[in-house]
N, C-alpha and C positions, 0 to 999 in steps of 0.2 A: 624401374626402381626395385630394390631388394625387399625381402621380407625377413624379419628377425623373429626367431622362435626360441622361447625359453625351454630348455630340456632339463627336467628334474632328474637327479641321480637315481637310476634304477626304476624309473616310473614309466611303465608301458603306455600309459595314457598320453605321454608326451609324443609318442610316435603317431597317435591319432591326431594330435594337434598339428604335427608336421604335414600329415596327409591333407588336412583341410587347408593349411597355409599354402600348399602348392596351387590351390585354386585361385589364389590372389595374383599369381603370375610373378615373374621376376626371379632373380637368383635368390636361393634360400641361404640365410645365415643362421647359425644357432649359437646361443650362449649355453655353455655346458661347464661343468665343474670337474670333468674328467674327459679324457680323449675318447669319446664315444664313437663307435662306428656308425655313422649316420649317412654316409654316401649312398647307400642302397635305398634310402628313403628320399633322395633328391636334394640333400643338403650339400651345398658346394663348399662352404667354409664353416668350420667349427671354431668358435672363439672360446678358449679354455681360460677361465678366470682363476688366478692363483693369488691368494692373500691369506694372512694369518686369521683375519676376521671371517674367512669363509670355511673354517674348519668345522663349523656347525651351522645349522640353518639360521639365517639372519635376513628376514624379509626386506629390511631397509637396505642392507648391503646388496642383496640380489637386485633390487630395483635400481640402485646406484650403478651397478654393472650394466644393466640394460640401458640406462640413460647415457652412459659413456659410449656404449656401442652405437646408440642412435646417432650421436654426433659423428662417429667414425663411418658408419655404413650408410647413413641417410636412408633408412628403410621407409616404405610407405605404410607398413603395418607391423605391429608387435603382437605375437600370438603365444598363448600358453595353454596348457591343459586346464580344464575346469576343476582342478583339485582344490583342496583347502589352501595349499601352498600357492598354486598357480594364481588363483583368484586374489589371494592376499598380496602377492608381489605386484600384480598388475594394478591393484588398487593403490598401492604405494606409488607406482610409476605414474599413474594417471593424476594423482594428487600433486606430485612433484612437477609435472608438466602442464597442469591445469587442462587435462584432456578428458573427453567422455570415455567411458569404459563399457563395452558390451560384453556381458558375461553369458556363458552357457550357450554358445552359438552352435548351430548344426549345419549351416551352409552360409557361404559368402558369395557376393557378386562383385564383378569388377567395377560396378558403379557405386560401390560403398554401401550397398544394402546387405543386411544380414538377416538370417532366420534364427531365432533363438527360443529356447525352452523357457516358459514362464509358468508361474503358479504350480510348482512341483510337477511339471510335466503334463498338466491338464490342457494346455494350449500352446500353440506356436505363434510367435510374434514376428512380423516382418517390419524391419526398421531400417533407417539410414543413419550411418555414422557421419555426422557433419564435422569432419576434421580432416586435415591433410594427412595426419598420422593417425591411423586406426589402431586402437588397443582393444583386443578381444580375446576371450577364452573359449575353449571348445568343450561342449557338453560331453561328459564321460559316456563312453560306449554308444555314441550316436554316429560316429564316423569310423569307418574301418581303416585300420593302419595297413597301408599297402606300400609295397616296394616299387621302385622303378629301375630301369637299367642305367643307374647312375654310377659314375666313377667314384673312387675313394675321395672323401672330402679332404680339403686342405685344412690343416690344424694350425691355428695361430694362438699362441699363448700370450696372455697379457696380465699385467698387475694393475688392477683398478685403484684409483685414489679413493680411499675410504677413511673417514674420520674416526676418532676414538669414541664418538657418541653413538656408534652403531649398536643397536640392541641385538643380542645374540641369545640363542638357546644354549644354556650351560648344563642342563641336566634333563634327562627323560625319566619320568616315573612310569614304568611299564605296568600295565594291568595284567595280573596273572591270568593266563588262559591255558586251556587244554584243548587238544584236538586240532582240527583243521581250521585255518583262518577263514572267516566269512568272505573277505575280499578276494581270496584266491581259490576258494572251493569250486569244483566243477559241478557239484550237486549241493543244493541247500534245501534242507527240510525245515520249514518255518511254521510256527504256531501262533494263533491269535486267541481272542477271547473264547472261542469255541472249544479250546482244549480243556477249559474248565478250572484248572488249578495248576500250581507248580508241579504237583505229582503227575499230572496228566502229560507232562513233557517226557516222562519216562518212555512211553511208547514211541515218541518221535525220536528220542535218542537211540533207541534200539534199531529203528528203521535207518537212521543216519549211519549207524555203525556198519550195517550191511552194505550200504551204498558208498561207503567211504566219503560221507558227506559232512558238512557243517550244519549246526543247528542254529536257526535264527528265530526271530519273533517280531511281533508288531509292537507299536508304541504302547498300546493299552496293557500289554503284558508286563512291560517294564514299569509302567505306572502302578500296576497292582503288586509289584515286588516279586513276581514269579520268576523273572530272569533278569540278569544284569543288563545295563544299558549297552554294554559292548556287544550284546547279541541282537540288538535292534536293527532291523532293516527298514530303511525309509529315508525321507528327506532330511530328518534330523538325526539319522543313524548312519548305518553303513549302506552304501550303494553297491549292489552286487551284480555280477554278469555271468552266472554259471551256465552250463549247458542245460541244466534242468533245475527249476525252482518249484518245489512242492509246497503249496500253501494250504495249511490245515486249519480250518476254522477261522480263517481271516476274511473279514468282510470286504476289504479292498478299498480303504480310504485313499484319497488322492495322494496323500503324503507317503503312504506305504507303496503304492504303485510307482511313485517316483524313484523308490529305492530298488525295485526289482525288475523294472521294465527292460533292463539290459539283458535279462535272461533270454537264451535262445528258445527255450520252451517253458511254459508255465502249466503245471498241473494243479488244479484247485479241487480240494476236497471240502465240501460244505453242505450243511443240511438245508441251507436256504437257496432255493433255485433262482432267486432274484438278487443274490448278493452281487454287489458291483464288481467284484473281482472276476466274475465269470466273463465279463466283457473283454477282459485282457487275457483270459486263459486260452491256451491251445487245446487243453483237455480238461474235462470236468467230471467229477464223480459226486453225485448228489446223494447224501445219506449221512448216517451217524459215523463220524470219524473214529469213534471209540470201537466200532466194528470194522470199518474199512481199513484203517492203518494196520491193526494186527493181522488182518487177512492178507494184506500186501506183504507184510513181514514174513508170514508163514509161507507164502508162495516163493518168496526169495530164498528162504532157507531150503526149501525143497529143490529149487533150481541149482543152488550152490552145492547141495549134497549129491546131486546126480552126476 
């Protein structure tokens, strides 16, 4: 039997979902909203949905498209990236079909078992999906997006049947931001309670400028009003996956680790030698960050000047 994957427009995490979906076996079908080049990732058929109601994000409409493709392709599983949109659409689909939904999976077995992230990443759960049709999302940055020696995918365009009652996004209120996006940054310099104040982030911003990095923070910082919520890294903030994550004065609560554990390397700067974040760090500097961060900045300036 086939496997159906939801591919979000411009979402790299969807490629990770495809890679995990291959483990389920069977031909891969994808629901997309443009003619994406997915053959290299093992997709055999791309179903491109075209309808006026799909001009903007509409979770109910996306779920309806998946449901109509289920009737056509008869898949054994429906897979999506564990993004806000992916989880929302699959929740709609599961409700429409009265099916269980396993979110944030990291591995799947041919016998219907899944491994998934729970409690903000503090534990992994092994479970079985008791349904002929499995509905699951893939935890972000937990599965590598890999290519295969696949041929170009067949593209089949279709117009789904969608009612006028479909709820659509009609306007986006963008939050003004400057600099590099947290979600896309290759380096993130992040601060916690140990930074001391809103003014204390000045040294972090200086370091970030030299590293072409984004500045992030922990939840306690946003609660104190030192930084906006858009800067928050964590389970209820932005989940990041940079090459380097520099955690300055962050204790390392479970919710924060859930947001930064996708980083390839973590450098923790903390005065507390027993801070929980040290268990997740690849490198650690124990000491006063008010001395350490400016020292790192000074050495970077010297290196760049030479």
